[in-house]
N, C-alpha and C positions, 0 to 999 in steps of 0.2 A: 537551469535546473542545474544543481549540484557543481557554478560554474567557480574561477577564482575569485571575483569579487565576494560571494554566497562565503566560500570556506574561508577567506580573510576574516572576513565580518564575526566564525564562529570559534579561528583560533583567538582571535582579541579576547570575544568572552569569555573562552574556556583560561584565557592568558589573566585573565582578569581575578580569576578567585575561587571560577562557580563552581570547580570542582580539579581540583590537583591532578597530575599526570598521575605521580605513583599512586594515589586515592585510585584514582580513574581506571590503573592496568590492574588492580590490586582488585577491584569488583569482580563478585563470585555469584553463581545462576543467583543463588539464593537472595543473594542482595541487590539480583534485577527483577528478583522477582518481586521484588520487597517493593522496587518502585512501581508496581503495578496496582490500583488496587482496586480490591477482591469486585465482584460483584455483589450483591442484596440475593441471599436464595442461589445462591449459582450448583447450577445441576453437576453431579457427576461425571465426569468425561474419561471416556480412551482413548488415545491417541498412540499413532504407525506411520512406520518409512513408508510411502507406498511410490508406485511408476508409473507413469501413465504415459502411453504412448502417441503419438504423435508419426503426422509426415516424415518428420525429420530427425526424430529418434528418441528417442524417451526421456520423461523429464523427470527426477528426482522432485519429490517434493512433500509435505509433509500434512498427516487428516487428524484432524481431533475432534468428535461431537461427543454428546452426550449421549451414558452407557444403556438408555433407555427413551421410547421412543424417537417417532417421526419429527425432522424440523425443517424449520430454511435452512440452505448452503449458501454460505461465502467463497467466495475463491480470492486469496489476498496477493496480491504484487508487490514482494519490496522495495526498498531502494534500494541504491547501488550498489550498495553491501553483502545485497541476497539472503537470502535464507539464513539463518544464522539460529544461533540460543535466544535471541531479544524475539526474535517475529515468533517463534516456537512459543513462547514467554505469551506476548498479541494475540496467539488463535487459543490458546487454551483458556484466555481469560472472554476471551468470546463464545467461545466455545459452553461455559456457565453461564455466560446469558443465556445461552438456548438456541446457538446455530451449528450448525454442518459444519466447519471450517478448513479449507485447501489450503496451503503455502507452497508455490511454487517457485523453484529453482527457475530463475526468467534464466541464464546464462547456459543453460543442459548445453545447446546447441557448440558450446566449447568449452565446459570444464562444468566437473560434477561437483555435487558436496559444497561445505562452506568455504568461500571464497577469500572470509576476511574477517579478523580474530580483531574486535574492538577494545579486548586487552593489552595486543603487544602493537599492531597498525592507527597508524594514519589515514585518513583517505588525503589530507590535505600533502603528503608526502609523496613527492613527485613519482618515486619507482611504483609507489600502490596506485596512487591515482591513474596514471598510465595503465597500468594491469588494472586498474578495473572501468577502465571506459572500453579498454579495447575489446572488453567482455560485453558493454553496453552495447558496442555497433548491432550484432543482429537483432538485438531485442527490440532498442528503440527506432534504429534509425531504417527496421520495415515492416513498413503496418502487417502484412502479408504473413510476417510470422505473426507477430499479434494476434491475425484472428485463426491460421492453425492452432494454434498453441490455448483461448478461448475457449473454439469449438472441441475440441480436443477435452477441453478439463472439465466444462461443461455436461460436455458425454459421457468421465466419467462421475465424475458428481452424482448425474442422475443415475448410476446404477448403482447407488451405494443402499441398502435397504436405511438408515439412518434420518436422508434428505427424505424433506415432504414436497414430491415432486407437483403438489397441486400449487405451490407458495412461488414465487420470481427468486428469482436469485441476485446476491448483493452483491458486488463486488468493491475492493479495496484495495487503494496502491498509496504508496509513499515517496516519494521527489520523482525518479523516474516512472513510479510503479503508477504516477497520476496519468499521461497521458495512455498508458496501457488501460488504466480506467475507464477514458474514456472511449480509447477505439472498441473495448469489450462492450458495453453498454449498448456500442454501433454492428458491430461484428453479431452478436447473440441477442437480440433484440426482442426477439418471443421468450426468452426466459430470463434474461438478465434487464430485473427492475429497478434496480437501486443502486447508485454509487458513490463514494466518497474517498476524493482527495483531498489527502494531505502533503501540505507541502510539495506538491506537483510544480514540475516544469516541465514546460512546452507545450502549453497544452493549447497557445495563442499566438500562433507565428505568420509570417509570413510567406510559408511554405505551401505549395498545393495538399497538402499534405499533413497539412496543420489539424491536429485531436480537433478543435472547435466545429473545425466545417463538417463533422460528422453527425452534429446533433441532427438533420432534420430523420435521418436513420436509427436514431435510438424511442427506443416505449418508454423509457422511466419514467416510474411514478415518483420521485426522490432523488437528488443529487444534493450532493455536499459538497464543498469545493471550500476547505481550510487553506487562506494564502498564506504561508511567513512575512513578516512584516521588511525583514533582507530583502526580500525575494519582488515584494510588492514595490519598491523603493526603485530599482534595478529598471521596471516599465510597467508605471501604474495607468496604461492601458487597457493590460490583460485581461484582470477580472471583468471586469467592465465591456470586453470583446467576448468575453466569455459568460457571461450574465448575460449579456445580448441573443448570443445563439438560442439560447436558453427558452427566454420568454417568448424569444421567437416559434418554439416549436409547440410553445404553451405545459410546457417539465418544468413544474416545481422544482427550484434550485433556491441552496442558500449556502449565496457567497458573503468568506467575510475574510475581513487579512487580522488574525490574529497581535499581541505582542508579543510574539515571539519571534525565536531564529531560526532559520531555514532546518530543517532534523529536528525537530523538538520532542518529537511523538515518541521514533521509538528509545525503550530507558536507555540503553547501551551507548547511546549519541551523547556527542562531547557538550551540545547542549540541552539535553533532555529538559524540558519544564514540564515537575509533576504538575502545578496550577494548570496551564494551561493544556500539557496532552489528554488529567480528565477531562477539562471541562469536550477538547475536543470527543476525548470516546461518548459524552454521553449526548452530542451532537448524530456522531456516527449510529447509535442506539439509533438513537429516534430518526434520523435516516431510514435504517432499514425497517424500525417495525412500518414508517408510516408506507415504504417503498416493496416490500416486500408482502401483496394481501392476494 
């Protein structure tokens, strides 16, 4: 996930002219919003910044939900660039489709607030990469931390007036958020009943803590694993191991390699692909519709 090979591929695609650096750096929030296709019959939504207490501190997070009624909840794990405007836009889009959406800062143990600015920084720059990888350590490297965070986030969601507790909770994650989705489904199985990973890394490894080994603990009703083509080229067996784990448990899982590069979903990504992002988004909604019942 987010390794040097992937970043080199993404840099080549970027420099090939898909989006100039000058143009990318000038992208405004309005321009990013234009990259996210609006849902049909969108709900009016209300958003706010929130704080969630965990055994290790306080998570700063973004919460957005339709302004009236009760809705299924969704927990969002951002990529290695963290909680930022692009993910707030994505959360708003999901809320307009009829969900109460909580997007957390996965780095709260070491840093509060926004840790990366896509208009002025590149993840592939060594100082930026070093800083973000250091922040990632306690989040991805320690499954117990994910467990504490997921339990706290779900408990917080279940206290919100907009959340329909008769429905299951969904979770979705990007890049490093992929394994956090897998862990969340396993660590809070009675509430999290659907999950989706987009260009997630490290879903099946040789380590005893590999996320795919947690599948027997899950009770999910629908799962989506959307794989980047350059991630798949690095190890074509990962998707097979993940699919086999879900098949053995009897959990319906859609595992597919998309013709897009690692990081294609967030609208501020250097390799954002509108067509494939919309396709992945449609599959996300279908997964939640099936699994959050």
